[in-house]
PDB file of N, H, CA, C and O in Angstrom:
ATOM      1  N   MET A   1     -35.827 -57.517  -9.245  1.00  0.00           N
ATOM      2  CA  MET A   1     -36.517 -56.252  -9.331  1.00  0.00           C
ATOM      3  C   MET A   1     -36.237 -55.436  -8.068  1.00  0.00           C
ATOM      4  O   MET A   1     -36.389 -55.936  -6.954  1.00  0.00           O
ATOM      5  N   ASN A   2     -35.831 -54.196  -8.247  1.00  0.00           N
ATOM      6  H   ASN A   2     -35.707 -53.790  -9.152  1.00  0.00           H
ATOM      7  CA  ASN A   2     -35.502 -53.317  -7.140  1.00  0.00           C
ATOM      8  C   ASN A   2     -36.703 -52.446  -6.810  1.00  0.00           C
ATOM      9  O   ASN A   2     -37.084 -51.584  -7.603  1.00  0.00           O
ATOM     10  N   THR A   3     -37.296 -52.664  -5.653  1.00  0.00           N
ATOM     11  H   THR A   3     -36.987 -53.364  -5.010  1.00  0.00           H
ATOM     12  CA  THR A   3     -38.441 -51.839  -5.246  1.00  0.00           C
ATOM     13  C   THR A   3     -38.014 -50.961  -4.089  1.00  0.00           C
ATOM     14  O   THR A   3     -37.685 -51.449  -3.008  1.00  0.00           O
ATOM     15  N   GLN A   4     -38.024 -49.658  -4.327  1.00  0.00           N
ATOM     16  H   GLN A   4     -38.291 -49.261  -5.205  1.00  0.00           H
ATOM     17  CA  GLN A   4     -37.642 -48.710  -3.293  1.00  0.00           C
ATOM     18  C   GLN A   4     -38.893 -48.060  -2.737  1.00  0.00           C
ATOM     19  O   GLN A   4     -39.811 -47.704  -3.476  1.00  0.00           O
ATOM     20  N   GLU A   5     -38.913 -47.913  -1.432  1.00  0.00           N
ATOM     21  H   GLU A   5     -38.168 -48.202  -0.832  1.00  0.00           H
ATOM     22  CA  GLU A   5     -40.065 -47.268  -0.802  1.00  0.00           C
ATOM     23  C   GLU A   5     -39.975 -45.759  -0.954  1.00  0.00           C
ATOM     24  O   GLU A   5     -38.886 -45.190  -1.030  1.00  0.00           O
ATOM     25  N   LYS A   6     -41.135 -45.123  -0.998  1.00  0.00           N
ATOM     26  H   LYS A   6     -42.020 -45.585  -0.936  1.00  0.00           H
ATOM     27  CA  LYS A   6     -41.178 -43.661  -1.079  1.00  0.00           C
ATOM     28  C   LYS A   6     -40.966 -43.064   0.301  1.00  0.00           C
ATOM     29  O   LYS A   6     -41.414 -43.614   1.307  1.00  0.00           O
ATOM     30  N   ASP A   7     -40.280 -41.939   0.334  1.00  0.00           N
ATOM     31  H   ASP A   7     -39.915 -41.492  -0.483  1.00  0.00           H
ATOM     32  CA  ASP A   7     -40.080 -41.180   1.563  1.00  0.00           C
ATOM     33  C   ASP A   7     -41.161 -40.103   1.607  1.00  0.00           C
ATOM     34  O   ASP A   7     -41.105 -39.137   0.846  1.00  0.00           O
ATOM     35  N   LEU A   8     -42.137 -40.262   2.485  1.00  0.00           N
ATOM     36  H   LEU A   8     -42.183 -41.047   3.103  1.00  0.00           H
ATOM     37  CA  LEU A   8     -43.281 -39.349   2.555  1.00  0.00           C
ATOM     38  C   LEU A   8     -43.087 -38.239   3.580  1.00  0.00           C
ATOM     39  O   LEU A   8     -44.049 -37.563   3.945  1.00  0.00           O
ATOM     40  N   SER A   9     -41.858 -38.042   4.049  1.00  0.00           N
ATOM     41  H   SER A   9     -41.077 -38.591   3.752  1.00  0.00           H
ATOM     42  CA  SER A   9     -41.609 -37.067   5.110  1.00  0.00           C
ATOM     43  C   SER A   9     -41.798 -35.618   4.666  1.00  0.00           C
ATOM     44  O   SER A   9     -41.966 -34.741   5.513  1.00  0.00           O
ATOM     45  N   ASP A  10     -41.774 -35.341   3.352  1.00  0.00           N
ATOM     46  H   ASP A  10     -41.637 -36.053   2.663  1.00  0.00           H
ATOM     47  CA  ASP A  10     -41.947 -33.970   2.879  1.00  0.00           C
ATOM     48  C   ASP A  10     -43.402 -33.595   2.628  1.00  0.00           C
ATOM     49  O   ASP A  10     -43.680 -32.457   2.252  1.00  0.00           O
ATOM     50  N   LEU A  11     -44.334 -34.519   2.825  1.00  0.00           N
ATOM     51  H   LEU A  11     -44.108 -35.444   3.131  1.00  0.00           H
ATOM     52  CA  LEU A  11     -45.753 -34.194   2.659  1.00  0.00           C
ATOM     53  C   LEU A  11     -46.229 -33.326   3.828  1.00  0.00           C
ATOM     54  O   LEU A  11     -45.745 -33.462   4.951  1.00  0.00           O
ATOM     55  N   THR A  12     -47.171 -32.445   3.550  1.00  0.00           N
ATOM     56  H   THR A  12     -47.564 -32.334   2.638  1.00  0.00           H
ATOM     57  CA  THR A  12     -47.747 -31.588   4.586  1.00  0.00           C
ATOM     58  C   THR A  12     -48.744 -32.421   5.390  1.00  0.00           C
ATOM     59  O   THR A  12     -49.749 -32.860   4.832  1.00  0.00           O
ATOM     60  N   PRO A  13     -48.502 -32.649   6.674  1.00  0.00           N
ATOM     61  CA  PRO A  13     -49.384 -33.529   7.462  1.00  0.00           C
ATOM     62  C   PRO A  13     -50.860 -33.146   7.403  1.00  0.00           C
ATOM     63  O   PRO A  13     -51.717 -34.029   7.390  1.00  0.00           O
ATOM     64  N   GLN A  14     -51.179 -31.851   7.367  1.00  0.00           N
ATOM     65  H   GLN A  14     -50.483 -31.133   7.378  1.00  0.00           H
ATOM     66  CA  GLN A  14     -52.579 -31.407   7.348  1.00  0.00           C
ATOM     67  C   GLN A  14     -53.261 -31.716   6.016  1.00  0.00           C
ATOM     68  O   GLN A  14     -54.490 -31.703   5.947  1.00  0.00           O
ATOM     69  N   LEU A  15     -52.500 -31.993   4.960  1.00  0.00           N
ATOM     70  H   LEU A  15     -51.502 -32.004   5.016  1.00  0.00           H
ATOM     71  CA  LEU A  15     -53.085 -32.231   3.644  1.00  0.00           C
ATOM     72  C   LEU A  15     -53.097 -33.704   3.244  1.00  0.00           C
ATOM     73  O   LEU A  15     -53.576 -34.044   2.163  1.00  0.00           O
ATOM     74  N   ILE A  16     -52.582 -34.571   4.091  1.00  0.00           N
ATOM     75  H   ILE A  16     -52.192 -34.295   4.969  1.00  0.00           H
ATOM     76  CA  ILE A  16     -52.588 -36.002   3.784  1.00  0.00           C
ATOM     77  C   ILE A  16     -54.037 -36.465   3.667  1.00  0.00           C
ATOM     78  O   ILE A  16     -54.875 -36.104   4.493  1.00  0.00           O
ATOM     79  N   ASP A  17     -54.328 -37.251   2.658  1.00  0.00           N
ATOM     80  H   ASP A  17     -53.647 -37.545   1.987  1.00  0.00           H
ATOM     81  CA  ASP A  17     -55.670 -37.771   2.320  1.00  0.00           C
ATOM     82  C   ASP A  17     -56.608 -36.701   1.772  1.00  0.00           C
ATOM     83  O   ASP A  17     -57.807 -36.953   1.649  1.00  0.00           O
ATOM     84  N   LEU A  18     -56.099 -35.514   1.438  1.00  0.00           N
ATOM     85  H   LEU A  18     -55.125 -35.309   1.538  1.00  0.00           H
ATOM     86  CA  LEU A  18     -56.934 -34.473   0.832  1.00  0.00           C
ATOM     87  C   LEU A  18     -56.567 -34.248  -0.630  1.00  0.00           C
ATOM     88  O   LEU A  18     -57.006 -33.262  -1.223  1.00  0.00           O
ATOM     89  N   GLU A  19     -55.778 -35.130  -1.221  1.00  0.00           N
ATOM     90  H   GLU A  19     -55.421 -35.930  -0.739  1.00  0.00           H
ATOM     91  CA  GLU A  19     -55.417 -34.986  -2.632  1.00  0.00           C
ATOM     92  C   GLU A  19     -56.691 -34.998  -3.475  1.00  0.00           C
ATOM     93  O   GLU A  19     -57.535 -35.881  -3.322  1.00  0.00           O
ATOM     94  N   GLY A  20     -56.823 -34.022  -4.358  1.00  0.00           N
ATOM     95  H   GLY A  20     -56.137 -33.305  -4.482  1.00  0.00           H
ATOM     96  CA  GLY A  20     -58.013 -33.904  -5.198  1.00  0.00           C
ATOM     97  C   GLY A  20     -59.098 -33.007  -4.605  1.00  0.00           C
ATOM     98  O   GLY A  20     -60.077 -32.708  -5.290  1.00  0.00           O
ATOM     99  N   TRP A  21     -58.958 -32.582  -3.382  1.00  0.00           N
ATOM    100  H   TRP A  21     -58.163 -32.825  -2.826  1.00  0.00           H
ATOM    101  CA  TRP A  21     -59.936 -31.703  -2.734  1.00  0.00           C
ATOM    102  C   TRP A  21     -59.592 -30.247  -2.992  1.00  0.00           C
ATOM    103  O   TRP A  21     -58.419 -29.886  -3.089  1.00  0.00           O
ATOM    104  N   ARG A  22     -60.613 -29.414  -3.102  1.00  0.00           N
ATOM    105  H   ARG A  22     -61.566 -29.707  -3.023  1.00  0.00           H
ATOM    106  CA  ARG A  22     -60.440 -27.960  -3.101  1.00  0.00           C
ATOM    107  C   ARG A  22     -60.470 -27.566  -1.636  1.00  0.00           C
ATOM    108  O   ARG A  22     -61.406 -27.926  -0.923  1.00  0.00           O
ATOM    109  N   VAL A  23     -59.473 -26.840  -1.174  1.00  0.00           N
ATOM    110  H   VAL A  23     -58.712 -26.548  -1.754  1.00  0.00           H
ATOM    111  CA  VAL A  23     -59.395 -26.455   0.226  1.00  0.00           C
ATOM    112  C   VAL A  23     -59.184 -24.952   0.346  1.00  0.00           C
ATOM    113  O   VAL A  23     -58.737 -24.292  -0.592  1.00  0.00           O
ATOM    114  N   GLU A  24     -59.509 -24.436   1.502  1.00  0.00           N
ATOM    115  H   GLU A  24     -59.872 -24.972   2.264  1.00  0.00           H
ATOM    116  CA  GLU A  24     -59.196 -23.052   1.845  1.00  0.00           C
ATOM    117  C   GLU A  24     -58.274 -23.110   3.052  1.00  0.00           C
ATOM    118  O   GLU A  24     -58.599 -23.744   4.057  1.00  0.00           O
ATOM    119  N   VAL A  25     -57.127 -22.451   2.955  1.00  0.00           N
ATOM    120  H   VAL A  25     -56.864 -21.936   2.139  1.00  0.00           H
ATOM    121  CA  VAL A  25     -56.168 -22.457   4.048  1.00  0.00           C
ATOM    122  C   VAL A  25     -55.941 -21.032   4.536  1.00  0.00           C
ATOM    123  O   VAL A  25     -56.094 -20.064   3.791  1.00  0.00           O
ATOM    124  N   VAL A  26     -55.576 -20.936   5.789  1.00  0.00           N
ATOM    125  H   VAL A  26     -55.452 -21.723   6.394  1.00  0.00           H
ATOM    126  CA  VAL A  26     -55.109 -19.687   6.362  1.00  0.00           C
ATOM    127  C   VAL A  26     -53.676 -19.945   6.798  1.00  0.00           C
ATOM    128  O   VAL A  26     -53.412 -20.848   7.592  1.00  0.00           O
ATOM    129  N   THR A  27     -52.753 -19.144   6.273  1.00  0.00           N
ATOM    130  H   THR A  27     -52.968 -18.410   5.629  1.00  0.00           H
ATOM    131  CA  THR A  27     -51.340 -19.318   6.599  1.00  0.00           C
ATOM    132  C   THR A  27     -51.048 -18.744   7.983  1.00  0.00           C
ATOM    133  O   THR A  27     -51.897 -18.095   8.593  1.00  0.00           O
ATOM    134  N   HIS A  28     -49.856 -18.992   8.455  1.00  0.00           N
ATOM    135  H   HIS A  28     -49.166 -19.520   7.958  1.00  0.00           H
ATOM    136  CA  HIS A  28     -49.449 -18.456   9.758  1.00  0.00           C
ATOM    137  C   HIS A  28     -49.295 -16.938   9.718  1.00  0.00           C
ATOM    138  O   HIS A  28     -49.185 -16.297  10.763  1.00  0.00           O
ATOM    139  N   TYR A  29     -49.287 -16.363   8.515  1.00  0.00           N
ATOM    140  H   TYR A  29     -49.377 -16.884   7.666  1.00  0.00           H
ATOM    141  CA  TYR A  29     -49.220 -14.901   8.369  1.00  0.00           C
ATOM    142  C   TYR A  29     -50.604 -14.280   8.210  1.00  0.00           C
ATOM    143  O   TYR A  29     -50.717 -13.068   8.026  1.00  0.00           O
ATOM    144  N   GLY A  30     -51.668 -15.099   8.280  1.00  0.00           N
ATOM    145  H   GLY A  30     -51.576 -16.083   8.429  1.00  0.00           H
ATOM    146  CA  GLY A  30     -53.029 -14.596   8.179  1.00  0.00           C
ATOM    147  C   GLY A  30     -53.572 -14.523   6.763  1.00  0.00           C
ATOM    148  O   GLY A  30     -54.701 -14.074   6.566  1.00  0.00           O
ATOM    149  N   GLU A  31     -52.804 -14.949   5.776  1.00  0.00           N
ATOM    150  H   GLU A  31     -51.887 -15.313   5.936  1.00  0.00           H
ATOM    151  CA  GLU A  31     -53.249 -14.932   4.377  1.00  0.00           C
ATOM    152  C   GLU A  31     -54.198 -16.103   4.120  1.00  0.00           C
ATOM    153  O   GLU A  31     -53.945 -17.224   4.561  1.00  0.00           O
ATOM    154  N   CYS A  32     -55.296 -15.832   3.401  1.00  0.00           N
ATOM    155  H   CYS A  32     -55.501 -14.921   3.043  1.00  0.00           H
ATOM    156  CA  CYS A  32     -56.282 -16.853   3.057  1.00  0.00           C
ATOM    157  C   CYS A  32     -56.118 -17.216   1.586  1.00  0.00           C
ATOM    158  O   CYS A  32     -56.084 -16.333   0.729  1.00  0.00           O
ATOM    159  N   ARG A  33     -56.013 -18.530   1.283  1.00  0.00           N
ATOM    160  H   ARG A  33     -56.040 -19.247   1.979  1.00  0.00           H
ATOM    161  CA  ARG A  33     -55.857 -18.997  -0.101  1.00  0.00           C
ATOM    162  C   ARG A  33     -56.748 -20.206  -0.328  1.00  0.00           C
ATOM    163  O   ARG A  33     -57.053 -20.959   0.596  1.00  0.00           O
ATOM    164  N   ARG A  34     -57.165 -20.376  -1.599  1.00  0.00           N
ATOM    165  H   ARG A  34     -56.917 -19.764  -2.349  1.00  0.00           H
ATOM    166  CA  ARG A  34     -57.913 -21.562  -2.011  1.00  0.00           C
ATOM    167  C   ARG A  34     -57.152 -22.241  -3.136  1.00  0.00           C
ATOM    168  O   ARG A  34     -56.614 -21.576  -4.020  1.00  0.00           O
ATOM    169  N   PHE A  35     -57.108 -23.574  -3.101  1.00  0.00           N
ATOM    170  H   PHE A  35     -57.546 -24.115  -2.383  1.00  0.00           H
ATOM    171  CA  PHE A  35     -56.428 -24.333  -4.142  1.00  0.00           C
ATOM    172  C   PHE A  35     -56.849 -25.796  -4.069  1.00  0.00           C
ATOM    173  O   PHE A  35     -57.408 -26.254  -3.072  1.00  0.00           O
ATOM    174  N   TYR A  36     -56.566 -26.516  -5.151  1.00  0.00           N
ATOM    175  H   TYR A  36     -56.112 -26.144  -5.961  1.00  0.00           H
ATOM    176  CA  TYR A  36     -56.725 -27.967  -5.166  1.00  0.00           C
ATOM    177  C   TYR A  36     -55.445 -28.572  -4.625  1.00  0.00           C
ATOM    178  O   TYR A  36     -54.353 -28.084  -4.917  1.00  0.00           O
ATOM    179  N   VAL A  37     -55.570 -29.622  -3.845  1.00  0.00           N
ATOM    180  H   VAL A  37     -56.457 -30.018  -3.608  1.00  0.00           H
ATOM    181  CA  VAL A  37     -54.391 -30.293  -3.295  1.00  0.00           C
ATOM    182  C   VAL A  37     -53.922 -31.335  -4.303  1.00  0.00           C
ATOM    183  O   VAL A  37     -54.665 -32.241  -4.682  1.00  0.00           O
ATOM    184  N   GLY A  38     -52.680 -31.185  -4.722  1.00  0.00           N
ATOM    185  H   GLY A  38     -52.076 -30.450  -4.415  1.00  0.00           H
ATOM    186  CA  GLY A  38     -52.052 -32.144  -5.617  1.00  0.00           C
ATOM    187  C   GLY A  38     -50.870 -32.787  -4.927  1.00  0.00           C
ATOM    188  O   GLY A  38     -50.537 -32.453  -3.790  1.00  0.00           O
ATOM    189  N   ARG A  39     -50.240 -33.718  -5.632  1.00  0.00           N
ATOM    190  H   ARG A  39     -50.511 -33.989  -6.555  1.00  0.00           H
ATOM    191  CA  ARG A  39     -49.087 -34.419  -5.075  1.00  0.00           C
ATOM    192  C   ARG A  39     -48.098 -34.671  -6.193  1.00  0.00           C
ATOM    193  O   ARG A  39     -48.476 -35.128  -7.271  1.00  0.00           O
ATOM    194  N   SER A  40     -46.832 -34.376  -5.941  1.00  0.00           N
ATOM    195  H   SER A  40     -46.525 -34.005  -5.065  1.00  0.00           H
ATOM    196  CA  SER A  40     -45.804 -34.596  -6.954  1.00  0.00           C
ATOM    197  C   SER A  40     -45.448 -36.076  -7.023  1.00  0.00           C
ATOM    198  O   SER A  40     -45.841 -36.866  -6.163  1.00  0.00           O
ATOM    199  N   CYS A  41     -44.705 -36.434  -8.048  1.00  0.00           N
ATOM    200  H   CYS A  41     -44.385 -35.793  -8.746  1.00  0.00           H
ATOM    201  CA  CYS A  41     -44.265 -37.819  -8.239  1.00  0.00           C
ATOM    202  C   CYS A  41     -42.833 -37.968  -7.733  1.00  0.00           C
ATOM    203  O   CYS A  41     -42.187 -36.988  -7.364  1.00  0.00           O
ATOM    204  N   GLY A  42     -42.364 -39.167  -7.722  1.00  0.00           N
ATOM    205  H   GLY A  42     -42.888 -39.964  -8.022  1.00  0.00           H
ATOM    206  CA  GLY A  42     -40.976 -39.419  -7.373  1.00  0.00           C
ATOM    207  C   GLY A  42     -40.815 -40.092  -6.032  1.00  0.00           C
ATOM    208  O   GLY A  42     -41.790 -40.434  -5.363  1.00  0.00           O
ATOM    209  N   ARG A  43     -39.561 -40.276  -5.650  1.00  0.00           N
ATOM    210  H   ARG A  43     -38.768 -39.998  -6.193  1.00  0.00           H
ATOM    211  CA  ARG A  43     -39.245 -40.959  -4.392  1.00  0.00           C
ATOM    212  C   ARG A  43     -39.567 -40.118  -3.170  1.00  0.00           C
ATOM    213  O   ARG A  43     -39.835 -40.668  -2.102  1.00  0.00           O
ATOM    214  N   ARG A  44     -39.548 -38.805  -3.300  1.00  0.00           N
ATOM    215  H   ARG A  44     -39.330 -38.358  -4.168  1.00  0.00           H
ATOM    216  CA  ARG A  44     -39.805 -37.918  -2.163  1.00  0.00           C
ATOM    217  C   ARG A  44     -40.862 -36.887  -2.558  1.00  0.00           C
ATOM    218  O   ARG A  44     -40.527 -35.728  -2.801  1.00  0.00           O
ATOM    219  N   PRO A  45     -42.134 -37.292  -2.625  1.00  0.00           N
ATOM    220  CA  PRO A  45     -43.187 -36.380  -3.093  1.00  0.00           C
ATOM    221  C   PRO A  45     -43.492 -35.264  -2.096  1.00  0.00           C
ATOM    222  O   PRO A  45     -43.230 -35.382  -0.899  1.00  0.00           O
ATOM    223  N   VAL A  46     -44.054 -34.178  -2.628  1.00  0.00           N
ATOM    224  H   VAL A  46     -44.266 -34.082  -3.601  1.00  0.00           H
ATOM    225  CA  VAL A  46     -44.538 -33.057  -1.812  1.00  0.00           C
ATOM    226  C   VAL A  46     -45.961 -32.746  -2.246  1.00  0.00           C
ATOM    227  O   VAL A  46     -46.362 -33.094  -3.357  1.00  0.00           O
ATOM    228  N   HIS A  47     -46.724 -32.095  -1.379  1.00  0.00           N
ATOM    229  H   HIS A  47     -46.398 -31.813  -0.477  1.00  0.00           H
ATOM    230  CA  HIS A  47     -48.045 -31.632  -1.780  1.00  0.00           C
ATOM    231  C   HIS A  47     -47.891 -30.370  -2.617  1.00  0.00           C
ATOM    232  O   HIS A  47     -46.966 -29.582  -2.418  1.00  0.00           O
ATOM    233  N   LEU A  48     -48.822 -30.191  -3.564  1.00  0.00           N
ATOM    234  H   LEU A  48     -49.574 -30.830  -3.725  1.00  0.00           H
ATOM    235  CA  LEU A  48     -48.797 -29.040  -4.464  1.00  0.00           C
ATOM    236  C   LEU A  48     -50.054 -28.212  -4.288  1.00  0.00           C
ATOM    237  O   LEU A  48     -51.127 -28.748  -4.013  1.00  0.00           O
ATOM    238  N   GLU A  49     -49.918 -26.910  -4.446  1.00  0.00           N
ATOM    239  H   GLU A  49     -49.046 -26.474  -4.670  1.00  0.00           H
ATOM    240  CA  GLU A  49     -51.056 -25.996  -4.462  1.00  0.00           C
ATOM    241  C   GLU A  49     -51.415 -25.763  -5.930  1.00  0.00           C
ATOM    242  O   GLU A  49     -50.760 -24.974  -6.612  1.00  0.00           O
ATOM    243  N   VAL A  50     -52.449 -26.444  -6.416  1.00  0.00           N
ATOM    244  H   VAL A  50     -52.981 -27.084  -5.863  1.00  0.00           H
ATOM    245  CA  VAL A  50     -52.899 -26.337  -7.805  1.00  0.00           C
ATOM    246  C   VAL A  50     -54.037 -25.329  -7.822  1.00  0.00           C
ATOM    247  O   VAL A  50     -55.079 -25.559  -7.208  1.00  0.00           O
ATOM    248  N   HIS A  51     -53.847 -24.213  -8.519  1.00  0.00           N
ATOM    249  H   HIS A  51     -53.001 -24.026  -9.018  1.00  0.00           H
ATOM    250  CA  HIS A  51     -54.758 -23.078  -8.371  1.00  0.00           C
ATOM    251  C   HIS A  51     -56.086 -23.198  -9.105  1.00  0.00           C
ATOM    252  O   HIS A  51     -57.075 -22.621  -8.653  1.00  0.00           O
ATOM    253  N   ASN A  52     -56.149 -23.923 -10.220  1.00  0.00           N
ATOM    254  H   ASN A  52     -55.346 -24.391 -10.587  1.00  0.00           H
ATOM    255  CA  ASN A  52     -57.449 -24.131 -10.871  1.00  0.00           C
ATOM    256  C   ASN A  52     -57.426 -25.452 -11.633  1.00  0.00           C
ATOM    257  O   ASN A  52     -56.378 -26.088 -11.753  1.00  0.00           O
ATOM    258  N   ARG A  53     -58.572 -25.858 -12.142  1.00  0.00           N
ATOM    259  H   ARG A  53     -59.423 -25.341 -12.044  1.00  0.00           H
ATOM    260  CA  ARG A  53     -58.693 -27.161 -12.800  1.00  0.00           C
ATOM    261  C   ARG A  53     -57.850 -27.283 -14.054  1.00  0.00           C
ATOM    262  O   ARG A  53     -57.469 -28.389 -14.435  1.00  0.00           O
ATOM    263  N   ARG A  54     -57.550 -26.157 -14.707  1.00  0.00           N
ATOM    264  H   ARG A  54     -57.860 -25.258 -14.397  1.00  0.00           H
ATOM    265  CA  ARG A  54     -56.772 -26.197 -15.947  1.00  0.00           C
ATOM    266  C   ARG A  54     -55.271 -26.222 -15.701  1.00  0.00           C
ATOM    267  O   ARG A  54     -54.495 -26.432 -16.633  1.00  0.00           O
ATOM    268  N   SER A  55     -54.857 -26.013 -14.470  1.00  0.00           N
ATOM    269  H   SER A  55     -55.488 -25.842 -13.713  1.00  0.00           H
ATOM    270  CA  SER A  55     -53.431 -25.988 -14.157  1.00  0.00           C
ATOM    271  C   SER A  55     -52.815 -27.365 -14.335  1.00  0.00           C
ATOM    272  O   SER A  55     -53.429 -28.379 -14.002  1.00  0.00           O
ATOM    273  N   LEU A  56     -51.608 -27.395 -14.857  1.00  0.00           N
ATOM    274  H   LEU A  56     -51.109 -26.572 -15.128  1.00  0.00           H
ATOM    275  CA  LEU A  56     -50.890 -28.648 -15.040  1.00  0.00           C
ATOM    276  C   LEU A  56     -49.988 -28.976 -13.852  1.00  0.00           C
ATOM    277  O   LEU A  56     -49.486 -30.095 -13.744  1.00  0.00           O
ATOM    278  N   GLY A  57     -49.784 -28.030 -12.984  1.00  0.00           N
ATOM    279  H   GLY A  57     -50.192 -27.120 -13.072  1.00  0.00           H
ATOM    280  CA  GLY A  57     -48.944 -28.230 -11.807  1.00  0.00           C
ATOM    281  C   GLY A  57     -49.200 -27.119 -10.824  1.00  0.00           C
ATOM    282  O   GLY A  57     -50.163 -26.365 -10.955  1.00  0.00           O
ATOM    283  N   GLY A  58     -48.347 -27.023  -9.854  1.00  0.00           N
ATOM    284  H   GLY A  58     -47.564 -27.635  -9.747  1.00  0.00           H
ATOM    285  CA  GLY A  58     -48.519 -25.973  -8.870  1.00  0.00           C
ATOM    286  C   GLY A  58     -47.262 -25.786  -8.054  1.00  0.00           C
ATOM    287  O   GLY A  58     -46.262 -26.476  -8.247  1.00  0.00           O
ATOM    288  N   SER A  59     -47.333 -24.847  -7.145  1.00  0.00           N
ATOM    289  H   SER A  59     -48.146 -24.286  -6.988  1.00  0.00           H
ATOM    290  CA  SER A  59     -46.186 -24.596  -6.282  1.00  0.00           C
ATOM    291  C   SER A  59     -46.260 -25.527  -5.067  1.00  0.00           C
ATOM    292  O   SER A  59     -47.343 -25.976  -4.690  1.00  0.00           O
ATOM    293  N   PRO A  60     -45.115 -25.813  -4.462  1.00  0.00           N
ATOM    294  CA  PRO A  60     -45.132 -26.688  -3.278  1.00  0.00           C
ATOM    295  C   PRO A  60     -45.944 -26.073  -2.144  1.00  0.00           C
ATOM    296  O   PRO A  60     -45.905 -24.864  -1.919  1.00  0.00           O
ATOM    297  N   ALA A  61     -46.672 -26.915  -1.443  1.00  0.00           N
ATOM    298  H   ALA A  61     -46.704 -27.898  -1.626  1.00  0.00           H
ATOM    299  CA  ALA A  61     -47.460 -26.452  -0.300  1.00  0.00           C
ATOM    300  C   ALA A  61     -46.522 -26.143   0.864  1.00  0.00           C
ATOM    301  O   ALA A  61     -45.400 -26.645   0.925  1.00  0.00           O
ATOM    302  N   GLU A  62     -46.997 -25.315   1.775  1.00  0.00           N
ATOM    303  H   GLU A  62     -47.908 -24.907   1.725  1.00  0.00           H
ATOM    304  CA  GLU A  62     -46.218 -24.996   2.966  1.00  0.00           C
ATOM    305  C   GLU A  62     -46.196 -26.207   3.892  1.00  0.00           C
ATOM    306  O   GLU A  62     -46.996 -27.129   3.731  1.00  0.00           O
ATOM    307  N   LYS A  63     -45.295 -26.207   4.847  1.00  0.00           N
ATOM    308  H   LYS A  63     -44.646 -25.457   4.978  1.00  0.00           H
ATOM    309  CA  LYS A  63     -45.166 -27.327   5.788  1.00  0.00           C
ATOM    310  C   LYS A  63     -46.326 -27.401   6.773  1.00  0.00           C
ATOM    311  O   LYS A  63     -46.670 -28.484   7.246  1.00  0.00           O
ATOM    312  N   SER A  64     -46.930 -26.257   7.083  1.00  0.00           N
ATOM    313  H   SER A  64     -46.650 -25.377   6.699  1.00  0.00           H
ATOM    314  CA  SER A  64     -48.100 -26.258   7.968  1.00  0.00           C
ATOM    315  C   SER A  64     -48.907 -24.983   7.729  1.00  0.00           C
ATOM    316  O   SER A  64     -48.404 -23.993   7.197  1.00  0.00           O
ATOM    317  N   TYR A  65     -50.166 -25.041   8.136  1.00  0.00           N
ATOM    318  H   TYR A  65     -50.574 -25.845   8.568  1.00  0.00           H
ATOM    319  CA  TYR A  65     -51.086 -23.915   7.996  1.00  0.00           C
ATOM    320  C   TYR A  65     -51.769 -23.681   9.338  1.00  0.00           C
ATOM    321  O   TYR A  65     -51.845 -24.581  10.174  1.00  0.00           O
ATOM    322  N   ARG A  66     -52.260 -22.468   9.532  1.00  0.00           N
ATOM    323  H   ARG A  66     -52.198 -21.737   8.853  1.00  0.00           H
ATOM    324  CA  ARG A  66     -53.017 -22.173  10.746  1.00  0.00           C
ATOM    325  C   ARG A  66     -54.318 -22.969  10.739  1.00  0.00           C
ATOM    326  O   ARG A  66     -54.718 -23.531  11.759  1.00  0.00           O
ATOM    327  N   SER A  67     -54.984 -23.013   9.562  1.00  0.00           N
ATOM    328  H   SER A  67     -54.659 -22.556   8.734  1.00  0.00           H
ATOM    329  CA  SER A  67     -56.206 -23.822   9.449  1.00  0.00           C
ATOM    330  C   SER A  67     -56.371 -24.308   8.015  1.00  0.00           C
ATOM    331  O   SER A  67     -55.902 -23.675   7.069  1.00  0.00           O
ATOM    332  N   VAL A  68     -57.048 -25.446   7.874  1.00  0.00           N
ATOM    333  H   VAL A  68     -57.428 -25.960   8.642  1.00  0.00           H
ATOM    334  CA  VAL A  68     -57.366 -26.038   6.574  1.00  0.00           C
ATOM    335  C   VAL A  68     -58.835 -26.418   6.594  1.00  0.00           C
ATOM    336  O   VAL A  68     -59.283 -27.136   7.487  1.00  0.00           O
ATOM    337  N   THR A  69     -59.596 -25.930   5.596  1.00  0.00           N
ATOM    338  H   THR A  69     -59.231 -25.347   4.870  1.00  0.00           H
ATOM    339  CA  THR A  69     -61.020 -26.236   5.483  1.00  0.00           C
ATOM    340  C   THR A  69     -61.278 -26.926   4.164  1.00  0.00           C
ATOM    341  O   THR A  69     -60.903 -26.410   3.111  1.00  0.00           O
ATOM    342  N   ARG A  70     -61.914 -28.088   4.206  1.00  0.00           N
ATOM    343  H   ARG A  70     -62.218 -28.507   5.062  1.00  0.00           H
ATOM    344  CA  ARG A  70     -62.304 -28.798   2.972  1.00  0.00           C
ATOM    345  C   ARG A  70     -63.483 -28.067   2.355  1.00  0.00           C
ATOM    346  O   ARG A  70     -64.428 -27.703   3.055  1.00  0.00           O
ATOM    347  N   LEU A  71     -63.430 -27.851   1.047  1.00  0.00           N
ATOM    348  H   LEU A  71     -62.662 -28.147   0.479  1.00  0.00           H
ATOM    349  CA  LEU A  71     -64.547 -27.211   0.357  1.00  0.00           C
ATOM    350  C   LEU A  71     -65.345 -28.236  -0.446  1.00  0.00           C
ATOM    351  O   LEU A  71     -66.530 -28.434  -0.176  1.00  0.00           O
ATOM    352  N   TYR A  72     -64.730 -28.882  -1.413  1.00  0.00           N
ATOM    353  H   TYR A  72     -63.767 -28.721  -1.633  1.00  0.00           H
ATOM    354  CA  TYR A  72     -65.393 -29.933  -2.188  1.00  0.00           C
ATOM    355  C   TYR A  72     -64.341 -30.756  -2.919  1.00  0.00           C
ATOM    356  O   TYR A  72     -63.193 -30.345  -3.084  1.00  0.00           O
ATOM    357  N   ARG A  73     -64.777 -31.924  -3.346  1.00  0.00           N
ATOM    358  H   ARG A  73     -65.710 -32.258  -3.213  1.00  0.00           H
ATOM    359  CA  ARG A  73     -63.878 -32.841  -4.058  1.00  0.00           C
ATOM    360  C   ARG A  73     -63.883 -32.490  -5.523  1.00  0.00           C
ATOM    361  O   ARG A  73     -64.928 -32.135  -6.068  1.00  0.00           O
ATOM    362  N   ARG A  74     -62.746 -32.580  -6.174  1.00  0.00           N
ATOM    363  H   ARG A  74     -61.897 -32.869  -5.732  1.00  0.00           H
ATOM    364  CA  ARG A  74     -62.581 -32.259  -7.592  1.00  0.00           C
ATOM    365  C   ARG A  74     -63.369 -33.167  -8.485  1.00  0.00           C
ATOM    366  O   ARG A  74     -63.330 -33.019  -9.706  1.00  0.00           O
TER     367      ARG A  74
END
C-alpha cells in the first residue's frame, strides 16, 4: 500500500484549525469580508472562502490577512 503524505504548505497559516468557523477578515488592502473556512481535498490542500452555508465550494483563501476574527462555529 502506497501512503503519500499531504503537503500542507499551501494552507493559510492564520486559518489553520479554523476549518468550519465563520470568520471576519481584513485584507492587506483594507477590505473586510466574512466567510466560512473550508479546506480543499487532495495532496496539496488550500483553505477556501465559503460564503454561506448553502455553498458547495469557494474561492481559495489569500496567503495572509491583516487580521482574522473568529465569529462562531458552523
